[in-house]
N, C-alpha and C positions, 0 to 999 in steps of 0.2 A: 217652446212648449205651447200648445193651444189650450185655452181655458174654455170649458163648456159654457155656452150661453143659455141660461135657464129659461129665457123668454123666447127662444126660437131655435131653429135647426142649425143656424150658422154659428161658428165660433166667434168669439170677440175679436180674434185676429183677423178673420175674414171681414167682419164689420169695419174694423179699422182700415183694412186695405181698401175696401170699397169707398169708405169715407175719404181716404187720401186721394184716390183716383178722382172723385168728384171735386175735391178741392183743387187739384191740379188742373182739371178741365175748366173750372171756373177761372183760374188764373190765366189759362191759355186763351180763353175767350176774351178776357180783358186785354191781354197782350196783342191779340189779333182782332181787336174790336171792329176794325173797318171791314173785316171779312165775315162778321157775324151773320149778315143776311144770306151769305152763300152757304154757310154751314147749315143754316135753318132750311134751306131750299132742298127738299128731298129729291128733286129732279136733276140736281147738279151732281154729276158723277165724280168730277175731279176739280180740285183747286190747285192750280200750278203757279207757284211763286218762283219766278225765274231769277229774281233779285229784288232789290229795293225799288218800290213803285212800279214793278213790272209783274203784273198778275193776270193770268188767264183762267177762265173757267171752261169746263166741258159740260155741255147740256144738250141732250138729245143728239149726241155724236158730233156737235159743232163746237169748235174752240173759239172763244170770244175774249178779247182783252177788256178788262174792266178798269175803270178810272178810280184808283184808290191811292192814298198816300200811306206807304208802309215802309218804315225805316229799317236799315240794316240792324241796328240794336234790337228792335222789336222782333225781327225774324230770328236773330241769334238767341234772344231770351226765350222765345217759344221752343226752339230746338233744345235748349238747355233744360227747360221744364220737362219736356217729354223724355229726355235722356234720364233725368233724375227719377222720374216715375218708373222707368224701365230698369233702374239700377245700373245704368251704363254711364260711361264718361266720354264726353266729346269736348273738343275745344282746346284752349291753350294749355290746360293742365294734363292733357292726354294727347297721344299721337293720333287718336282717331279723329277723322274729319267727316266720317260717313255714319249716318244713323238710319237703321231700319227699325221701325217700331209699329205698334198697333195701339189704338185707343178704341173705346167702345164705338163701334160703327164705322171706324176708319182705319186705313192702312197708310203709314207715313214713311216717306223716304226723304232724307235731308242731307245736305252737303254744306260744309263750312270752308272758307278760304284756308289755305291757298288752292284746295281742290276745286272749289267753286270760284271761277275766275271773276264773275260779275257780282260777287258778294254772296252772303248766305242765301240758300234756296231750299224750297220744300216742294214736294208733290204729295198732295193729300187725296187719297182715293176712298170714296165711300163704298162700304160693303153693301151687297144686296140685302134688302131689309128682311127678306124671308126666302125660303126655298120654294121655287115654283115647281108644280107638278108637271109631269110630261104631257098631261092633257092640256094644261094651260099653255105650254110651249107650242103645242100643235095648234091650238085655237088662235094664238097670236102670230102664227106664221114663222116662228123661230125654227121649227123643225117640222118636216112633213110627216104624215101618218106612216109612210113607208119607212123613213129613217128612224122614227120613234119606235116602230115595231122591231127594227133591227137592233136598236140599242137595248130594248127590253129582252130580246132574244139572247144577246151577248151576255147580259147580266144574269139571266136565269140559267144559262148554260155554263156559267162560271168560266167565261172566256176572257182572256186578258185584252185590255184595250187602252188606247191613247185618245185623249181629247186634244186636238191640234188647232192652233190658231196664232194670230199675231197679238201684240200688246193691246189690251183693251177690247179684244174681240168677244169676250164673254165666256172664256174657257172655265173660269172658276164657277160661275153661276150654272153653267151646263153640267159641270162635275157634281155640284150640289144636287141637281136634279137626278143625275145618273145614280148617285149613291143613295138617294132616297128610295130607289127601287130595289136595293139589296135587301134580302130577307132580314127581318129584325133580329133573328136569333144568331146571325153571323157576326162574329167578333172582327172588328176592324182595327188596324194599326195605321194611323194617319200621320204623315211626316210633311212638315211645311217649314219654309224659311221664316215666313211671317204668317201667323195663324189667320186664315181667311175663310176656310171652308166651314160651312154650317152642317155639322154632322147630326143626323136625326137618329142614328143607331143607338140603342140603349147600352150596348156593350162595345165601347171604343176607347182606344188609347190615343191621345192627341199629343204629338211631340213637336215642339218648335226648336229648330236647330239653332245653335249658338256656338260658333267656333271657339270663342273665348272661354266657354264653359266646357269645352271638350266634346260637345255633341255636334259633330259634323254630320252632313247628310249621309255620308257613307256609313258612319258609325250607327246612325239612327236606323238605317235599313238593316244592318247586321243585328242590331238590338231587337228589331221587330221579329226576327226569326226565332227569338227565344221567348217571345211573349204569346205564343200559340194563337196567332190571328188566323182567321180564314182568308182574309184578303189584306194585302199591303198596298196602301194608297200613298202616292207621293204628289204633293201639291203642284210641283213643277220640276221636271228633270232638267238640270242645267249644267251638270258636270259628271265626274266619274261615278257618282252614285247610280247612274243609269245601269252600269254593269251589275251592281249589287241588287238593284230592283229586278233586273231580268233574272238573276240567279234565284231571288226569292219567288218570283212569279212562276218559275219553271221547276221549283222544288217543293211542291206541296202547298202552294198558296194560289190556286187557280182563281180567276176572277179579279186579279189585281189590276190596278189602274193608275194612270198618271196623266198630267198634262205636259205638253211640250210646245215650244215655239217653232213654227215652220209655216211656209206660205201655201202649203197644200197637204192633203192627207198623204199622198205618195212621197212627198219630199220629207215628211217626218222620218222616213226610214233612213235617209242619208244623214239627217240631223242626229238620229239615235246612234248611228254608226260612229259619228264623230265624238259623241259624248262617251261611248264605251271605250273608244281608243284613248281617251283622257285617263282612264284607269291604269294604263301602261302595264297591262298584264302579259304583254308579249304574245298575244293571240294573233295569228294571221288574219288579215282583213276578210278573206273569204269565210274563215271560221266564225268570225263575228257576225257576218251576214246570215250564215246558216243558223247560228244561235238565235238571232232576232226572229228568223222565220219559224223556228221551233217554239218560240216564246209568245210572240204577239199574234193576235188573231184579227183585231179590228182597229180602225182609225176613223175617228169622226172629226171632220174639219168644220170649224165655225169661223165665219168672217164678219167683219163689220163694214158696211157701206153707208156712210152718212150716219143717220140715227138708227139704222136698222141692223140687226144681227140675225144671221141665219146659218144653219147647218147646210152647207152647199155641196159637200162631198163626203161620201162614205166608202171606205175601201176594206175589202176582206183579204187577208193575207193567207194564202194556202200553202206556202212553203218556199223553198229555194230550189231553182232548177240549175243543177250543176252544169248541164250541157250548154245552156245559154249564158250561165254566169249571172243570172238575174233572179229577182223575186218573182214568184207566181202570184200575181196581184189581180184581184177582181174589183173593178169599179162598179158600184151599185147605184 
């Protein structure tokens, strides 16, 4: 039960939760004290702890090894602290050796032995500090005026789209920008494995999937369809939920969007086919391709080269040509 806080808008329970988070963060900084300067440097995107005394940082797109002494017990203690804050169990008392978590400003992935061969490891990724406007992205060269116009056109017309790219290419920050252009009166249902997206819509439901809690990505998409959203957003399509997202996007939720890993805009189609096949619905491959062509309209591909990120390819999907057995695809 929550007890109203007469001195403010937040409940005492929330105040306690925030206080506990700050306490754990302070303990975490003490445990990883040698990394404190890298946490404080806002230009560092990732801190990669490969194992004891083996740490790299990513800054301006360049990975650099840093000379620090970081013991296995300290790394393990940090992972345990984070797991406790997330109300998860990892380590010797649990079968779990993998932890996905989020802290204010950061996303964390961690591994423990025997899964981690060289000792406990962590990858700490910094979230974007804010949502960049499409105008800022044009000014900085991340996206051309032409491609920005096409993205705005897709969103205004409520056409379904994918943001495509590799790991660390900037898919999430570009999705933030895209979603900031959705009319504020439209209700969003946003599904992520680990919450990263910065949603500016005043009417949005944010769901973080957790298989242990019974909220798989597939169930989350199905739940979305009962929440009366205008658009269904999936932070990353990575499994059979791709089938459910397509079903949602094609049945009354136009303008839905997701990110997907692929090495080009056009190759995202093959990747999407493979994910839909994972749903094991017994649908013939050609029927899946037809369904994709009926559902998806746009693909925006962003890539990273060194320290620079740029939207380098945009494709418009016009349908599926049964005569040629291929997609009708326009490269813009």
